[in-house]
C-alpha positions as CSV (number, residue, x, y, z in Angstrom):
1,X,-11.7,27.4,-11.7
2,X,-12.6,26.9,-15.3
3,X,-16.0,27.0,-17.0
4,X,-16.0,24.7,-20.1
5,X,-18.5,23.8,-22.7
6,X,-18.1,20.1,-23.6
7,X,-18.7,21.0,-27.3
8,X,-16.2,23.7,-28.2
9,X,-15.2,24.5,-31.8
10,X,-11.6,23.1,-32.0
11,X,-11.7,20.7,-29.2
12,X,-14.1,19.3,-26.6
13,X,-14.2,20.0,-22.9
14,X,-13.1,16.4,-22.0
15,X,-10.1,16.6,-24.3
16,X,-9.1,19.9,-22.8
17,X,-9.5,18.5,-19.3
18,X,-7.2,15.6,-20.2
19,X,-4.7,18.0,-21.8
20,X,-4.7,20.1,-18.6
21,X,-4.1,17.0,-16.5
22,X,-1.2,15.8,-18.6
23,X,0.4,19.2,-18.3
24,X,-0.1,19.1,-14.6
25,X,-2.6,22.0,-14.5
26,X,-5.1,21.3,-11.8
27,X,-8.1,23.6,-11.8
28,X,-11.6,22.7,-10.8
29,X,-13.7,22.4,-14.0
30,X,-17.4,23.2,-14.3
31,X,-19.1,22.0,-17.5
32,X,-22.0,24.1,-18.8
33,X,-23.9,22.9,-21.9
34,X,-27.1,23.4,-23.7
35,X,-27.0,20.0,-25.3
36,X,-26.2,17.3,-22.8
37,X,-27.0,13.7,-22.4
38,X,-26.5,11.3,-19.5
39,X,-23.4,9.6,-20.9
40,X,-21.8,13.0,-21.5
41,X,-22.5,14.1,-18.0
42,X,-21.2,10.9,-16.5
43,X,-18.0,11.1,-18.7
44,X,-17.4,14.7,-17.5
45,X,-17.8,13.8,-13.8
46,X,-15.6,10.7,-14.2
47,X,-13.0,12.9,-15.9
48,X,-13.0,15.1,-12.8
49,X,-15.4,17.9,-13.5
50,X,-16.6,19.5,-10.3
51,X,-20.2,19.9,-11.7
52,X,-22.1,19.8,-14.9
53,X,-24.7,22.5,-15.3
54,X,-27.3,22.3,-18.1
55,X,-28.4,25.5,-20.0
56,X,-30.4,27.5,-19.5
57,X,-29.0,27.9,-16.0
58,X,-29.8,30.1,-13.1
59,X,-27.2,32.8,-12.3
60,X,-27.3,31.9,-8.6
61,X,-26.6,28.2,-9.4
62,X,-23.6,29.1,-11.5
63,X,-22.2,31.5,-8.9
64,X,-22.7,28.9,-6.2
65,X,-20.8,26.3,-8.1
66,X,-18.1,28.7,-9.1
67,X,-17.7,29.7,-5.4
68,X,-17.3,26.0,-4.6
69,X,-14.7,25.7,-7.4
70,X,-12.8,28.6,-6.1
71,X,-12.8,27.2,-2.5
72,X,-11.6,23.8,-3.9
73,X,-8.8,25.6,-5.9
74,X,-7.7,27.4,-2.8
75,X,-7.6,24.2,-0.8
76,X,-5.6,22.5,-3.6
77,X,-3.2,25.3,-3.7
78,X,-2.6,25.2,0.0
79,X,-2.0,21.5,-0.2
80,X,0.5,21.9,-3.0
81,X,2.3,24.5,-1.0
82,X,2.5,22.2,2.1
83,X,3.7,19.4,-0.1
84,X,6.4,21.6,-1.7
85,X,7.6,22.7,1.7
86,X,7.7,19.1,3.0
87,X,9.7,18.0,-0.1
88,X,12.1,21.0,0.2
89,X,12.6,20.3,3.9
90,X,13.3,16.6,3.1
91,X,15.9,17.6,0.5
92,X,17.8,19.5,3.3
93,X,18.4,16.2,5.2
94,X,21.7,14.5,4.8
95,X,21.8,10.8,3.7
96,X,22.3,9.7,7.3
97,X,19.4,11.9,8.5
98,X,17.1,10.4,5.9
99,X,18.1,6.9,7.1
100,X,17.4,7.9,10.7
101,X,14.1,9.5,9.7
102,X,13.0,6.3,7.9
103,X,13.7,4.2,11.0
104,X,12.1,6.7,13.4
105,X,8.9,6.8,11.4
106,X,8.8,3.0,11.2
107,X,8.8,2.9,15.0
108,X,12.4,2.0,15.9
109,X,13.8,3.1,19.2
110,X,17.1,5.1,19.3
111,X,19.0,2.0,20.5
112,X,17.7,-0.1,17.6
113,X,18.5,2.6,15.1
114,X,22.0,2.9,16.5
115,X,22.5,-0.9,16.2
116,X,21.1,-0.9,12.7
117,X,23.3,1.9,11.4
118,X,26.4,1.1,13.4
119,X,26.4,4.4,15.3
120,X,26.1,5.4,18.9
121,X,22.6,6.1,20.5
122,X,23.9,9.7,21.2
123,X,24.6,10.2,17.5
124,X,21.1,8.9,16.7
125,X,19.7,11.5,19.1
126,X,21.7,14.3,17.3
127,X,20.5,13.1,13.9
128,X,16.9,12.7,15.2
129,X,17.0,16.2,16.6
130,X,18.3,17.6,13.3
131,X,15.6,15.7,11.3
132,X,12.9,17.1,13.5
133,X,14.3,20.7,13.1
134,X,14.8,20.5,9.3
135,X,11.5,18.9,8.7
136,X,9.8,21.5,11.0
137,X,8.2,18.7,12.9
138,X,7.2,19.5,16.5
139,X,6.2,16.0,17.3
140,X,6.8,12.4,16.2
141,X,3.2,12.1,14.8
142,X,3.9,15.3,12.7
143,X,7.1,13.7,11.4
144,X,5.2,10.5,10.5
145,X,2.6,12.6,8.7
146,X,5.4,14.3,6.7
147,X,6.8,10.9,5.8
148,X,3.4,9.6,4.7
149,X,3.0,12.7,2.5
150,X,6.4,12.1,0.9
151,X,5.5,8.5,0.5
152,X,2.3,9.3,-1.4
153,X,4.2,11.7,-3.7
154,X,7.2,9.4,-4.3
155,X,7.4,6.1,-2.5
156,X,11.0,5.5,-3.6
157,X,12.2,8.7,-2.0
158,X,12.2,7.4,1.5
159,X,13.8,4.1,0.6
């Protein structure tokens, strides 16, 4: 996590937070300042700061907030890893497997998928099995969750 003073010499903490966001750097930020006012605190929290600690501050308070920041950073990293794995798995699917996956997660039965794609139900079963394996989905709800995760990251990708 990152400890920032909102009033640094060459830039301010909010500007640095925005720069980090535009560069896709996602770290929990804790603001610490000896000169703060309510609008500044509100702006920092709205910009995504985890906390805003006024100086002078208690060591235990800072350590507690930093611990929370580190826990949050760990959770974010794990989520990014899961998302990257899901995206990589999705890229392993053939065009037809992607089509089958889309129809499966939208609730279509194998027979309906076969009719829609002009293939046999047995071929749908083969594609569906490959989709489940490549996506590392051990159940239909897991596959739906992966599809939802992909949809949150890039809605056009499943289309």
